[in-house]
GUDREN-286166 format. One record per residue (C-alpha): residue number from 1; y, z, x. Coordinates in steps of 0.25 Angstrom, whole numbers. Each point is the difference from the previous one (the first is absolute). Layout:
N
[NUM [Y Z X]]
...
***
This chain:
202
[1 [430 504 707]]
[2 [-5 -2 14]]
[3 [-1 -14 7]]
[4 [-9 -3 14]]
[5 [1 -14 6]]
[6 [0 -8 11]]
[7 [12 -2 8]]
[8 [0 -15 -6]]
[9 [1 7 -14]]
[10 [11 8 3]]
[11 [6 -9 6]]
[12 [-1 -6 -14]]
[13 [6 12 -6]]
[14 [12 -1 8]]
[15 [4 -15 -7]]
[16 [14 2 -4]]
[17 [4 -13 -11]]
[18 [11 -6 -3]]
[19 [11 5 12]]
[20 [12 -6 1]]
[21 [14 3 5]]
[22 [10 9 -6]]
[23 [11 -6 -9]]
[24 [-5 -15 3]]
[25 [1 -9 -11]]
[26 [-11 -11 -7]]
[27 [4 -14 -3]]
[28 [3 4 -14]]
[29 [11 11 3]]
[30 [-7 10 -1]]
[31 [3 13 11]]
[32 [-13 7 3]]
[33 [-4 12 8]]
[34 [-13 1 7]]
[35 [-4 -12 -8]]
[36 [3 5 -14]]
[37 [12 -5 -8]]
[38 [11 11 -1]]
[39 [-1 2 -14]]
[40 [-14 2 0]]
[41 [0 11 12]]
[42 [-4 14 -6]]
[43 [7 9 -7]]
[44 [4 14 7]]
[45 [-10 11 -3]]
[46 [-5 13 6]]
[47 [-14 4 -5]]
[48 [-6 15 3]]
[49 [-12 -1 2]]
[50 [-13 10 4]]
[51 [-10 -12 5]]
[52 [-13 7 7]]
[53 [-11 -7 5]]
[54 [-11 5 9]]
[55 [-9 -8 9]]
[56 [-12 12 -1]]
[57 [-2 7 15]]
[58 [11 -9 6]]
[59 [16 -3 -5]]
[60 [7 5 -12]]
[61 [14 -8 -2]]
[62 [10 4 -11]]
[63 [12 -5 -5]]
[64 [12 7 -7]]
[65 [12 -11 -1]]
[66 [1 -14 -2]]
[67 [14 -7 0]]
[68 [-1 -17 -4]]
[69 [13 -7 -2]]
[70 [7 -13 5]]
[71 [2 4 13]]
[72 [-13 6 4]]
[73 [-10 10 -2]]
[74 [-2 15 6]]
[75 [-13 10 -2]]
[76 [-1 14 3]]
[77 [-14 2 7]]
[78 [-10 9 5]]
[79 [-14 0 7]]
[80 [-10 9 6]]
[81 [-12 1 9]]
[82 [-11 8 -9]]
[83 [-13 -4 8]]
[84 [-5 5 12]]
[85 [3 -12 8]]
[86 [13 -4 7]]
[87 [7 -12 -6]]
[88 [9 -11 8]]
[89 [11 -7 -5]]
[90 [3 -15 3]]
[91 [9 -3 12]]
[92 [3 -13 -6]]
[93 [-5 -15 3]]
[94 [-12 -9 -4]]
[95 [-9 10 4]]
[96 [5 14 -8]]
[97 [12 -7 -9]]
[98 [8 10 -8]]
[99 [-2 -2 -14]]
[100 [7 11 -7]]
[101 [9 -6 -12]]
[102 [0 -2 -13]]
[103 [-12 -11 -6]]
[104 [7 -7 -12]]
[105 [-9 -6 -10]]
[106 [0 -10 -12]]
[107 [-6 11 -9]]
[108 [-6 14 -2]]
[109 [-13 -3 1]]
[110 [1 -8 14]]
[111 [-3 10 12]]
[112 [-4 -9 10]]
[113 [13 -2 9]]
[114 [-6 -14 5]]
[115 [-1 -6 -15]]
[116 [7 -12 -3]]
[117 [14 3 -5]]
[118 [-1 14 7]]
[119 [9 2 13]]
[120 [2 14 9]]
[121 [16 2 5]]
[122 [-1 7 12]]
[123 [7 13 2]]
[124 [9 -5 11]]
[125 [8 15 3]]
[126 [-11 10 -1]]
[127 [7 15 3]]
[128 [-4 8 7]]
[129 [-7 -6 11]]
[130 [-15 -1 -5]]
[131 [-10 9 10]]
[132 [-9 -7 9]]
[133 [-12 7 -4]]
[134 [-3 11 -12]]
[135 [-9 10 4]]
[136 [-8 8 -11]]
[137 [10 7 -10]]
[138 [11 -6 7]]
[139 [10 -8 -10]]
[140 [14 -9 0]]
[141 [10 1 -10]]
[142 [12 -11 -2]]
[143 [6 -13 -4]]
[144 [-4 -14 0]]
[145 [10 -10 -4]]
[146 [4 -17 -1]]
[147 [12 -8 -4]]
[148 [-10 -8 -6]]
[149 [-1 2 -14]]
[150 [-12 -3 -10]]
[151 [2 -11 -11]]
[152 [3 6 -12]]
[153 [-11 6 -11]]
[154 [-11 -1 11]]
[155 [-11 12 1]]
[156 [3 6 14]]
[157 [-9 11 8]]
[158 [2 6 15]]
[159 [-8 -6 9]]
[160 [-5 10 13]]
[161 [-6 -5 13]]
[162 [-7 -4 8]]
[163 [-7 14 3]]
[164 [-9 0 14]]
[165 [-9 11 1]]
[166 [-1 5 13]]
[167 [-17 -2 6]]
[168 [-9 2 -6]]
[169 [3 -5 -13]]
[170 [-5 12 -11]]
[171 [-15 -6 -6]]
[172 [3 -10 -12]]
[173 [16 -3 5]]
[174 [3 -14 7]]
[175 [9 2 13]]
[176 [12 -2 -10]]
[177 [7 2 -14]]
[178 [11 -2 -7]]
[179 [3 4 -13]]
[180 [8 -5 -13]]
[181 [4 9 -10]]
[182 [-7 1 -14]]
[183 [11 4 -7]]
[184 [13 -10 0]]
[185 [12 -3 -10]]
[186 [8 -15 -7]]
[187 [12 -3 9]]
[188 [12 2 -7]]
[189 [3 -13 -9]]
[190 [10 -12 5]]
[191 [16 7 3]]
[192 [3 -15 -7]]
[193 [12 -9 4]]
[194 [12 9 -4]]
[195 [-3 11 12]]
[196 [-5 -11 7]]
[197 [14 -6 0]]
[198 [5 15 5]]
[199 [-11 2 10]]
[200 [6 -7 14]]
[201 [-9 -7 9]]
[202 [-3 2 15]]
***
C-alpha cells in the first residue's frame, strides 16, 4: 500500500502512543513496559512470511521474517528500486523523517496508520545502515528492530519510508512516498501472569 502525503501528514504517521519508561509502575502496583502491563505483553513468536508489495515503476518491498515478543520486535526486510530514476532515502529530521517501523492497527481492516488507535513503532536499529540513494536496479537488505513491543493481539504491518524521488519526479508520482505492507499478521496473545512473574524488568 503506497502512501503519498505532505510532510505534516508524514509527521502524523510518526506518532507513537502510550509509551512509558521501562519497568515503571502504575498506582495499582502493576509493572509496565512501554506503557503495557507486563502480564499483557505479547508472547514470543517468530513468523516466517513472504510479503511482497510492488509500487509499479518505483519500488518493491519484501518481508521474510517477523519476530514479536515481550521485549520488542525484529523484521528481516528488503527493498529494490525498480524504476528508472534514483530514489533518495531520508536523512532524518522534520523535513526528511525516517518512518521505517512496525505499524500497529486495531484490526485487519484499518490500513491507515494515522487513524485513531493505530500507531507506528519506529525501528530504533536498522542494520546494515540504509544507503543514501538507491539507483535504478539497486537494492538493500537487512533488519529493522526495536525494544518496544506492539500491544498483544493487535494487527501489525511493516512501514517503509519516507522515499524521495531524485528530480525530475516521474509523471503521476508525488515528490515523496511511503509504503505500508498490504500483508500483516496478528501479534501474539498476552503472555499472562505466570510468564510476567518470571520476566525481569529493566
